C-alpha positions as CSV (number, residue, x, y, z in Angstrom):
1,M,-22.3,32.1,-91.4
2,Q,-24.7,31.7,-88.5
3,D,-24.2,28.8,-86.0
4,A,-27.3,27.7,-84.1
5,Q,-26.6,26.9,-80.5
6,V,-28.3,23.8,-79.1
7,T,-28.5,22.7,-75.4
8,I,-29.0,19.0,-74.5
9,T,-29.2,17.4,-71.2
10,G,-28.4,13.8,-70.6
11,Y,-26.0,11.4,-68.8
12,V,-22.3,10.9,-69.8
13,G,-22.2,7.3,-71.3
14,T,-18.5,6.7,-71.6
15,D,-15.3,7.7,-69.9
16,V,-14.0,11.1,-71.1
17,E,-11.2,10.6,-73.6
18,F,-8.6,13.4,-73.2
19,R,-5.9,14.1,-75.8
20,P,-3.4,16.8,-75.0
21,G,-1.9,18.7,-77.9
22,N,0.2,21.9,-77.8
23,G,-2.7,24.3,-76.8
24,N,-5.2,22.3,-78.7
25,D,-6.3,19.8,-76.0
26,R,-9.3,17.8,-76.9
27,A,-11.9,16.0,-74.7
28,M,-14.6,13.7,-76.1
29,F,-17.3,11.6,-74.6
30,R,-20.7,10.1,-75.6
31,L,-23.9,11.7,-74.2
32,G,-27.2,9.8,-73.9
33,S,-30.4,11.9,-73.7
34,T,-33.7,10.2,-73.1
35,S,-36.8,12.3,-73.2
36,R,-40.0,11.2,-71.2
37,F,-43.7,11.8,-71.8
38,R,-47.0,10.8,-70.2
39,D,-49.1,8.2,-72.1
40,R,-52.9,8.3,-72.2
41,D,-53.1,6.4,-68.9
42,G,-51.0,9.2,-67.1
43,E,-47.9,6.8,-66.8
44,W,-44.5,8.1,-67.6
45,R,-42.8,6.5,-70.5
46,D,-39.3,6.8,-71.9
47,R,-38.7,7.5,-75.6
48,E,-35.7,6.1,-77.5
49,T,-32.3,7.3,-76.1
50,V,-30.5,9.5,-78.4
51,W,-26.6,9.2,-78.4
52,M,-24.2,11.7,-79.6
53,T,-20.5,12.4,-79.4
54,V,-19.5,15.6,-77.5
55,K,-16.1,17.2,-78.3
56,A,-14.4,20.1,-76.5
57,W,-11.2,21.9,-77.1
58,R,-8.6,23.8,-75.0
59,T,-9.5,24.9,-71.5
60,L,-13.0,23.5,-71.6
61,A,-11.4,20.1,-72.6
62,Q,-9.1,20.2,-69.6
63,N,-11.9,21.1,-67.2
64,I,-14.2,18.4,-68.6
65,A,-11.4,15.8,-68.2
66,A,-10.9,16.9,-64.6
67,S,-14.5,17.2,-63.6
68,V,-16.9,14.9,-65.6
69,Q,-17.2,11.1,-65.2
70,R,-19.3,8.3,-66.8
71,G,-22.8,8.2,-65.5
72,E,-23.0,11.9,-64.4
73,P,-25.9,14.1,-65.5
74,V,-24.7,17.2,-67.5
75,I,-26.1,20.0,-69.6
76,V,-24.1,20.7,-72.8
77,T,-24.5,23.7,-75.0
78,G,-22.7,24.0,-78.4
79,R,-23.2,23.7,-82.1
80,M,-23.9,20.6,-84.1
81,Q,-21.3,19.5,-86.7
82,A,-21.3,16.7,-89.1
83,E,-18.1,14.6,-89.4
84,K,-17.3,12.4,-92.3
85,W,-14.5,10.1,-92.9
86,A,-13.6,7.1,-95.0
87,D,-11.8,3.8,-94.2
88,D,-11.8,0.2,-95.4
89,G,-15.5,-0.2,-94.4
90,G,-16.5,2.8,-96.6
91,Q,-17.9,6.2,-95.9
92,H,-18.9,7.0,-92.3
93,Y,-20.9,10.0,-90.9
94,R,-21.7,11.2,-87.4
95,D,-23.1,14.2,-85.8
96,V,-21.0,15.8,-83.1
97,L,-22.0,18.4,-80.6
98,V,-19.0,20.8,-80.4
99,A,-19.4,22.1,-76.8
100,T,-19.0,25.6,-75.8
101,T,-20.3,25.0,-72.2
102,V,-20.5,21.7,-70.2
103,A,-22.1,21.7,-66.6
104,H,-23.3,19.3,-64.2
105,D,-27.2,19.1,-64.1
106,L,-28.0,20.6,-60.7
107,N,-31.6,19.3,-60.8
108,R,-30.0,15.9,-60.2
109,G,-27.3,16.5,-57.6
110,T,-24.8,18.9,-56.3
111,T,-21.3,19.9,-57.3
112,A,-18.5,22.2,-56.1
113,F,-16.8,24.9,-58.3
114,R,-13.1,25.6,-58.3
115,R,-11.8,28.5,-60.4
116,N,-9.0,27.8,-62.8
117,E,-5.7,29.2,-61.7
118,R,-4.4,32.0,-63.9
119,P,-0.8,32.5,-64.9
120,A,1.1,35.0,-62.6
121,G,0.7,38.6,-63.6
122,K,-2.5,38.2,-65.6
123,P,-5.5,40.1,-64.2
124,V,-8.8,38.2,-63.9
125,F,-10.5,41.2,-65.5
126,A,-8.8,43.9,-67.5
127,A,-10.2,47.4,-67.4
128,A,-9.9,49.6,-70.5
129,A,-8.8,52.6,-68.4
130,P,-7.9,53.3,-64.8
131,V,-10.9,53.7,-62.6
132,A,-11.2,57.3,-61.2
133,A,-12.8,57.9,-57.8
134,T,-16.4,59.2,-57.9
135,P,-17.4,61.7,-55.2
136,A,-20.2,60.4,-52.9
137,G,-23.7,60.9,-54.4
138,E,-22.4,61.5,-58.0
139,H,-22.7,59.0,-60.8
140,P,-20.2,59.1,-63.6
141,R,-21.5,59.1,-67.3
142,D,-21.3,55.9,-69.3
143,G,-17.8,55.2,-70.5
144,E,-16.1,57.4,-67.9
145,H,-15.1,54.4,-65.8
146,A,-15.1,50.6,-65.7
147,D,-16.5,48.5,-63.0
148,R,-15.0,45.4,-61.6
149,H,-16.8,43.1,-64.0
150,G,-14.6,43.4,-67.0
151,G,-14.6,46.9,-68.2
152,M,-18.3,47.5,-68.6
153,P,-19.7,50.8,-67.4
154,E,-22.1,50.7,-64.5
155,P,-25.8,51.5,-65.4
156,A,-27.0,54.9,-64.6
157,P,-29.3,55.1,-61.6
158,A,-33.0,54.9,-62.5
């Protein structure tokens, strides 16, 4: 099964609703996106605003709850999912953007990044094998060592 990733820019239209849950934390908010175009006279015009629900889980949900507020411009990447439910009013449907990434839109302002704290004893990047020293001027072959970026071998010199 293939999931198509979509990226949508817009403004957070509601307060972030955060629900903690035993490793399954969830954050949810409404995102409004209004595209613009130039009419025949060269004037900018707004199209109708498209509203959608954005949901995120676990660590991303925690970070959204701590970082995102109503009215802020954001960029959201994720996959579209249809939700269906029934109640006394009948059947209901809504499209939800299940977020894999949420960020402030830096075209519209600035922000400051603060890395998540990691539990004690867990390395930020885990290398597959210990890194051996390489004599000056020599380059190891691919796979003989891991760099500081998560165990990927460094590219060979050109």
